[in-house]
C-alpha beads as a LAMMPS data file, in Angstrom:
LAMMPS data file: protein, C-alpha beads

176 atoms
175 bonds

1 atom types
1 bond types

-500.0 500.0 xlo xhi
-500.0 500.0 ylo yhi
-500.0 500.0 zlo zhi

Masses

1 110.0

Atoms # bond

1 1 1 -103.394 -212.645 -353.242
2 1 1 -100.508 -211.599 -351.086
3 1 1 -97.100 -213.323 -351.540
4 1 1 -96.860 -213.714 -347.779
5 1 1 -99.455 -216.099 -346.455
6 1 1 -100.680 -216.561 -342.900
7 1 1 -99.385 -219.050 -340.540
8 1 1 -100.401 -221.112 -337.529
9 1 1 -98.273 -222.042 -334.540
10 1 1 -98.513 -223.940 -331.282
11 1 1 -96.544 -225.755 -328.654
12 1 1 -96.777 -229.472 -329.407
13 1 1 -95.683 -232.714 -327.675
14 1 1 -93.028 -234.823 -329.420
15 1 1 -91.035 -237.920 -328.609
16 1 1 -87.336 -237.235 -328.230
17 1 1 -84.220 -239.072 -327.180
18 1 1 -84.987 -242.405 -325.394
19 1 1 -88.669 -241.878 -326.348
20 1 1 -88.940 -239.120 -323.706
21 1 1 -92.013 -236.894 -324.080
22 1 1 -91.010 -233.292 -324.637
23 1 1 -92.421 -230.144 -326.073
24 1 1 -91.622 -228.251 -329.195
25 1 1 -92.690 -225.015 -330.868
26 1 1 -94.257 -225.780 -334.258
27 1 1 -95.430 -223.388 -337.014
28 1 1 -96.672 -223.963 -340.529
29 1 1 -98.246 -221.994 -343.347
30 1 1 -102.032 -221.747 -343.062
31 1 1 -102.647 -222.233 -346.798
32 1 1 -103.344 -225.677 -348.220
33 1 1 -100.498 -227.670 -349.570
34 1 1 -97.430 -229.733 -348.681
35 1 1 -94.356 -228.090 -347.144
36 1 1 -90.759 -228.979 -346.583
37 1 1 -89.763 -229.073 -342.926
38 1 1 -87.047 -227.338 -340.935
39 1 1 -85.826 -228.221 -337.424
40 1 1 -84.510 -225.160 -335.642
41 1 1 -81.953 -225.983 -332.908
42 1 1 -81.859 -223.356 -330.212
43 1 1 -78.702 -221.854 -328.733
44 1 1 -77.306 -222.652 -325.270
45 1 1 -79.297 -219.863 -323.553
46 1 1 -82.235 -222.060 -324.353
47 1 1 -85.653 -222.062 -325.973
48 1 1 -86.391 -218.351 -326.178
49 1 1 -88.479 -215.789 -327.954
50 1 1 -85.893 -215.358 -330.684
51 1 1 -85.996 -219.123 -331.488
52 1 1 -89.832 -219.040 -331.764
53 1 1 -89.549 -216.009 -334.017
54 1 1 -87.177 -218.002 -336.328
55 1 1 -89.712 -220.814 -336.451
56 1 1 -92.542 -218.375 -337.307
57 1 1 -90.364 -216.634 -339.923
58 1 1 -89.715 -219.955 -341.666
59 1 1 -93.463 -220.765 -341.644
60 1 1 -94.115 -217.356 -343.119
61 1 1 -91.823 -218.283 -345.989
62 1 1 -93.522 -221.619 -346.739
63 1 1 -91.856 -224.116 -344.424
64 1 1 -93.271 -226.265 -341.605
65 1 1 -90.791 -225.529 -338.836
66 1 1 -90.292 -226.925 -335.376
67 1 1 -87.924 -226.189 -332.531
68 1 1 -87.659 -228.875 -329.862
69 1 1 -87.132 -227.639 -326.336
70 1 1 -83.807 -229.344 -325.620
71 1 1 -83.937 -228.616 -321.925
72 1 1 -87.441 -229.990 -321.143
73 1 1 -85.943 -232.764 -318.928
74 1 1 -84.121 -230.261 -316.740
75 1 1 -86.729 -227.556 -316.098
76 1 1 -88.824 -227.017 -313.014
77 1 1 -92.483 -225.949 -313.231
78 1 1 -92.695 -222.223 -313.427
79 1 1 -88.966 -221.740 -313.964
80 1 1 -88.211 -218.734 -316.215
81 1 1 -86.506 -219.690 -319.505
82 1 1 -83.524 -217.395 -318.710
83 1 1 -82.998 -219.107 -315.377
84 1 1 -83.157 -222.561 -316.893
85 1 1 -80.772 -221.524 -319.697
86 1 1 -78.305 -220.124 -317.155
87 1 1 -78.468 -223.292 -315.114
88 1 1 -77.865 -225.491 -318.182
89 1 1 -74.946 -223.237 -319.340
90 1 1 -73.337 -223.523 -315.947
91 1 1 -72.995 -227.293 -316.318
92 1 1 -71.850 -227.129 -319.975
93 1 1 -75.080 -227.853 -321.781
94 1 1 -76.746 -231.200 -322.414
95 1 1 -75.232 -234.360 -323.966
96 1 1 -74.801 -234.402 -327.704
97 1 1 -76.465 -237.794 -327.951
98 1 1 -79.546 -236.411 -326.236
99 1 1 -79.735 -233.438 -328.583
100 1 1 -79.301 -235.738 -331.609
101 1 1 -82.199 -237.911 -330.305
102 1 1 -84.379 -234.875 -329.816
103 1 1 -83.526 -233.616 -333.335
104 1 1 -84.457 -237.003 -334.789
105 1 1 -87.716 -236.943 -332.767
106 1 1 -88.541 -233.460 -334.128
107 1 1 -87.814 -234.681 -337.666
108 1 1 -90.193 -237.641 -337.105
109 1 1 -92.837 -235.221 -335.868
110 1 1 -92.526 -233.122 -339.020
111 1 1 -92.666 -236.122 -341.362
112 1 1 -95.799 -237.393 -339.615
113 1 1 -97.832 -234.265 -340.419
114 1 1 -100.311 -234.461 -343.249
115 1 1 -98.824 -231.278 -344.791
116 1 1 -95.295 -232.681 -345.001
117 1 1 -93.313 -233.213 -348.259
118 1 1 -90.891 -235.415 -346.361
119 1 1 -87.913 -233.149 -347.050
120 1 1 -86.282 -231.790 -343.885
121 1 1 -83.505 -229.345 -343.235
122 1 1 -81.911 -228.431 -339.929
123 1 1 -80.635 -224.979 -338.845
124 1 1 -79.037 -223.665 -335.702
125 1 1 -76.999 -220.726 -334.453
126 1 1 -74.250 -220.524 -331.915
127 1 1 -74.255 -223.849 -329.964
128 1 1 -77.328 -224.808 -332.093
129 1 1 -75.038 -224.397 -335.139
130 1 1 -72.635 -226.885 -333.616
131 1 1 -75.476 -229.260 -332.968
132 1 1 -76.683 -228.766 -336.523
133 1 1 -73.300 -229.772 -337.772
134 1 1 -73.278 -232.829 -335.552
135 1 1 -76.784 -233.739 -336.751
136 1 1 -75.672 -233.471 -340.398
137 1 1 -72.879 -235.869 -339.602
138 1 1 -74.841 -238.403 -337.595
139 1 1 -78.631 -238.223 -337.950
140 1 1 -80.045 -240.054 -341.027
141 1 1 -82.639 -238.420 -343.192
142 1 1 -81.456 -234.763 -343.167
143 1 1 -81.801 -233.260 -346.647
144 1 1 -80.117 -229.909 -345.888
145 1 1 -78.202 -228.275 -343.011
146 1 1 -77.204 -224.715 -342.331
147 1 1 -75.192 -223.873 -339.278
148 1 1 -73.928 -220.675 -337.746
149 1 1 -71.032 -221.917 -335.663
150 1 1 -68.268 -222.638 -338.202
151 1 1 -65.477 -221.798 -335.729
152 1 1 -66.780 -224.396 -333.260
153 1 1 -66.597 -227.399 -335.539
154 1 1 -63.180 -226.372 -336.932
155 1 1 -61.741 -226.098 -333.447
156 1 1 -63.327 -229.405 -332.394
157 1 1 -61.940 -231.078 -335.522
158 1 1 -65.272 -232.615 -336.293
159 1 1 -65.739 -234.693 -339.484
160 1 1 -67.427 -233.178 -342.496
161 1 1 -71.173 -233.912 -342.772
162 1 1 -72.042 -236.891 -345.038
163 1 1 -73.277 -234.676 -347.900
164 1 1 -69.977 -232.680 -347.916
165 1 1 -67.565 -235.584 -347.896
166 1 1 -67.575 -236.138 -351.634
167 1 1 -67.817 -232.441 -352.552
168 1 1 -64.869 -230.890 -350.775
169 1 1 -61.652 -232.379 -349.395
170 1 1 -61.072 -231.982 -345.695
171 1 1 -57.876 -230.142 -344.651
172 1 1 -55.036 -232.211 -343.217
173 1 1 -54.973 -230.887 -339.665
174 1 1 -51.692 -232.662 -338.919
175 1 1 -49.677 -230.320 -341.204
176 1 1 -49.378 -227.046 -339.310

Bonds

1 1 1 2
2 1 2 3
3 1 3 4
4 1 4 5
5 1 5 6
6 1 6 7
7 1 7 8
8 1 8 9
9 1 9 10
10 1 10 11
11 1 11 12
12 1 12 13
13 1 13 14
14 1 14 15
15 1 15 16
16 1 16 17
17 1 17 18
18 1 18 19
19 1 19 20
20 1 20 21
21 1 21 22
22 1 22 23
23 1 23 24
24 1 24 25
25 1 25 26
26 1 26 27
27 1 27 28
28 1 28 29
29 1 29 30
30 1 30 31
31 1 31 32
32 1 32 33
33 1 33 34
34 1 34 35
35 1 35 36
36 1 36 37
37 1 37 38
38 1 38 39
39 1 39 40
40 1 40 41
41 1 41 42
42 1 42 43
43 1 43 44
44 1 44 45
45 1 45 46
46 1 46 47
47 1 47 48
48 1 48 49
49 1 49 50
50 1 50 51
51 1 51 52
52 1 52 53
53 1 53 54
54 1 54 55
55 1 55 56
56 1 56 57
57 1 57 58
58 1 58 59
59 1 59 60
60 1 60 61
61 1 61 62
62 1 62 63
63 1 63 64
64 1 64 65
65 1 65 66
66 1 66 67
67 1 67 68
68 1 68 69
69 1 69 70
70 1 70 71
71 1 71 72
72 1 72 73
73 1 73 74
74 1 74 75
75 1 75 76
76 1 76 77
77 1 77 78
78 1 78 79
79 1 79 80
80 1 80 81
81 1 81 82
82 1 82 83
83 1 83 84
84 1 84 85
85 1 85 86
86 1 86 87
87 1 87 88
88 1 88 89
89 1 89 90
90 1 90 91
91 1 91 92
92 1 92 93
93 1 93 94
94 1 94 95
95 1 95 96
96 1 96 97
97 1 97 98
98 1 98 99
99 1 99 100
100 1 100 101
101 1 101 102
102 1 102 103
103 1 103 104
104 1 104 105
105 1 105 106
106 1 106 107
107 1 107 108
108 1 108 109
109 1 109 110
110 1 110 111
111 1 111 112
112 1 112 113
113 1 113 114
114 1 114 115
115 1 115 116
116 1 116 117
117 1 117 118
118 1 118 119
119 1 119 120
120 1 120 121
121 1 121 122
122 1 122 123
123 1 123 124
124 1 124 125
125 1 125 126
126 1 126 127
127 1 127 128
128 1 128 129
129 1 129 130
130 1 130 131
131 1 131 132
132 1 132 133
133 1 133 134
134 1 134 135
135 1 135 136
136 1 136 137
137 1 137 138
138 1 138 139
139 1 139 140
140 1 140 141
141 1 141 142
142 1 142 143
143 1 143 144
144 1 144 145
145 1 145 146
146 1 146 147
147 1 147 148
148 1 148 149
149 1 149 150
150 1 150 151
151 1 151 152
152 1 152 153
153 1 153 154
154 1 154 155
155 1 155 156
156 1 156 157
157 1 157 158
158 1 158 159
159 1 159 160
160 1 160 161
161 1 161 162
162 1 162 163
163 1 163 164
164 1 164 165
165 1 165 166
166 1 166 167
167 1 167 168
168 1 168 169
169 1 169 170
170 1 170 171
171 1 171 172
172 1 172 173
173 1 173 174
174 1 174 175
175 1 175 176
């Protein structure tokens, strides 16, 4: 038996912020069993091929992974992802509260699946890393978080995520 198992993937409906119906890309290992979940938060250019590849790569390694389309409320039928991403970038992205609601909705989707262990991590890169950090600070039920935007949260002087507060002291930003 090969170490790397097959996977299945599809675009699925999910309930996001304010119970809005959105879409997400979901992938999971095709073998039987229970899997921890991962929410992949896309970068500001939007829901793209690279993001779906990350979701599939996580499924390939034994996770049920989902990436909510954070711009589903803003798109027009037939609009190319690059055009939508550029339009969203031009106005500075979407509201943090909306993204946190969509992340919570994606987590609920994962936990509702029959193959779920209930454990969920969140990962994001670039602006998705910033949103991952915010989610770790504010969204209940996240078991792990990995973000790729360290510079962003330091410059914004965001608080440490809940699970880091007791492990590492925060620098005093008032002293030079």
